N, C-alpha and C positions, 0 to 999 in steps of 0.2 A: 551594930556591926563592929568594927574595930578588930576583927581577926580574920578578915578575908585573905590576907597575905601572910598569916602567921608562919614563922620559921622559914621564910623565903628571903633570899638575897637578891636585890634588884640593882641593876646598873641603869642609870638615866644619863644620857648625854645632853649637853646644852641645858642643864637644869639650874643655872644660876638666876634665871628670871623667867617670867611668863608661864607658859603651860608647863614647861619642864620643872620649874620651881614648885608650882602648885601640885604637880603630880608627885614630886618627891615628898612633899608634906603629907599628901593623902596616902601614899604607899606606906610611909612610916606609921601613920595613924592606924592603918590596917594590919600592922604587925611586921612589916618587912624591914630588914636592915638595908639601908640605901647607900649606894656609892654614887656620888655626883661627879661626873666627868665634865670639866669645862675649862675654858681658858681665863675666865674672870674669877680670880682668886677671892677678891673682896666680896662680891655678891654671892658666890657659892658658899663662902664661909658663913655668911649671914643666914643662908638657908639651913646649913648644917646646925648652926647654933639654935635656930628656931625648932628644928626637929628634936634636938637633944633637950631643950628646955621643956618640951612637951612629953618627955619620957621616952622618946624614940632613939634609934641607933642609926648613925650615919657617918660617912667619911667623905672627904673631898679628895679627888685625884686631879691634879693639874694635867690637862690632856687636850692637845689639839687633835681632833679626830680625823684630820687629813694626813697625819704623820704616824707611820707604822710603829716606829720606835717608842713614841709616847703612849700609843695604845697598848703595846706589850707591857710597858711599865705599869700602866693603870690596871691591867688585868692582874698582874702579879700582886700589886698592892691590895686590890679588892679581895683576891683569894686569900692572901695571908692575913688580912685583918677582919674580913667578914665571912669568908668561906666561898665555895663555888656558887656561881650565880644560877638562879632559877628563872630570872626575868631580865630581859634586855629591852630597854625602850630607846630606840634610835631616834631621838628627838631633835638633835642639833640641826639647825638650818638657818639660812639667810635668804633675803629677797632682793635680787638685783632688779632695779626698776629701769625701764627704757624700752623703746620700740626696737624691732629687729635691727634696723640700720644704724641705731644709735649706740647699741651695746658694743663695747670693745671685746675682742677675742679673749683678753685677759679676764674681764669680768664674767664672760660666759663660762670660761673654764672654772673660775672661782665658784660660781653658782653650782655647777655640777660636782665639783670636788667636795663641797660641804654638804650638799643635799643628797647626793647619790653615791659618789665614790666612798664617802665616809661610812655608809651603811655596809658596803662591801668590806672595807678594811676592818671596821669594828666587829662585824659579825664573824668574819673568818677567824678572828682571834678569840672571840668569846665562846663560840659554839663548842670547841673542844672542852672547855671548862664546864659548859652546861651539860655536856654528855656525862660528866662525872656524877651528876645528881639525878641521872635518868631522864633528862629532858627538861622542857620548860616552855616559856612563852617569849617570843620576840615580837615587838611592836615597832613598826616603821612609820614615821610621821609622813603622811600624805597631805592632801589638801583638797578642798572643793575645786581648786584650780586645776586638778588633774582632769576634771570633767567640763570645765567652763573655759572658753577662750577669752582671756583678758588681753587686749591689744598692747597694754603697757608692761606686760609680764611674760613675754615669750620664753625667756630663759627659766623663770620660776615655774610657770605652768608646765612646761615640757619636762622639767626636772621632777616635778611631783607625779606626772604621769609615768615617768620611768620608775619611780619608787613603787607605785601600785603594781606594776608588772614585774619588777624585781621581787616583790613580796610574793607574788603567785609562784614564781619559779622556786624561790626558797621554800615555800610551803610544801610543794610537791617533793622536793629533794629531801627535806629533813623530817617529814612525817614518820619515816621509819625509825628515826631517833627519838620519837616522842617529843619533838620540838614543833610547836605551833608557831606560825608566822602570819600575822595580820597587819594590815595598814589601817591607820586611824586618820580620817580625813575631815578636819574641822572646816567650818565656815569661817567667816571673818570674826576674829576674836579681839577683844579689847586688851591688847598687849602693847608693850613698848615697841615691838617690831611694827605693829600697825600704826602706832603714833609716829614712828620714824618715817614710814611710808607717807603718811599724811603731810608731814613737815616738808616733803619734797614737792608738794602740789601747789599750784598758783593760788588756789582757794581751798584750803584744807577742810573747812566746815562744809562747803558745798559737796566736796568729794565724799566726806563722811556721810552726809545725808543721802547721797545717791546710793552708796554701798549699803547703808542701813535699809533703804527702801527696796533693795534687790532681794532681801531676805525676809520672808514672811514673819519670822520670829525676831527680826532685828539683828543687832550685833551681839555675839555671845561673850561670855566671861571665861577666864582660864579654868575655873572649877568645872564648867560644863564639859570640857574636854578631859580634865584630870579624872573625873569619875568614870568616863568611858575607858580611860587607860587602866583604871583599877579593875574594871570588868575584864578587859582583855588579858590582864596580867594574872587574874585569879583562875581558880579551877572551875568557876562558873561558866567559863567559855571553852571548856575542854573539848567540845565537839566542833570548834570553829577554827578553820585555818584557810589561808589564802584569800580571805575576804577583806574588802575595803569597808570599814565601819564608818558610815557617813553621819557626822554630827554637824550639820551645816545650816541649821536654821531654816531649812525648807527651800533654799535657792534652786535646788535641782528638780523641784516639783513644778516650777513655773514653765 
């Protein structure tokens, strides 16, 4: 392989760690020039350095995806240094833990601002640039949680359900611009975000075991999702739009 994304420019938000970082590495391996948009300068720089050391091309854009002015600056930097984008992976996300009566209105809004509103803000700024290359692929990060009711995650689960349906609306609207829009819905993945969730539990190992046993294939790894993202970003998925791509270890089959 190593040429599935040749001559394409890709933007990945929240790519300083986890699934986003692994996706940035794989996109670059497959020939894409990658712009990492993140607020974590140190970790994002490490990812860029790894890409460059492997012969790839990448840049870092300091960007809070909930702030329109920072997004516009990141678009300008990406276009000026790499060119117009063919791929947008709206990967940035957070997980607010707590039952409905426990979550503060501020935390609820923060969950939706990062997981949902950021997709609206970033996409509305990137799509005009994507039109300049005749279209492309937008990937919105969903989750198994869009389909499963987890009592400790009402803010997170509902935000991911919103992402799936926002994706469908975008897909219908932008098909005429040759822009495909799909959501990528992982199961539980062994990332720092998952570790941070476990650290908030009274018995982290017991919770980890319970979650693992809910998935017939167990807990996944970032590369399991990154390869799916490569497929959605590539021309191999050119007849696919509006679809939730479920890579969830079989939890939804139970």
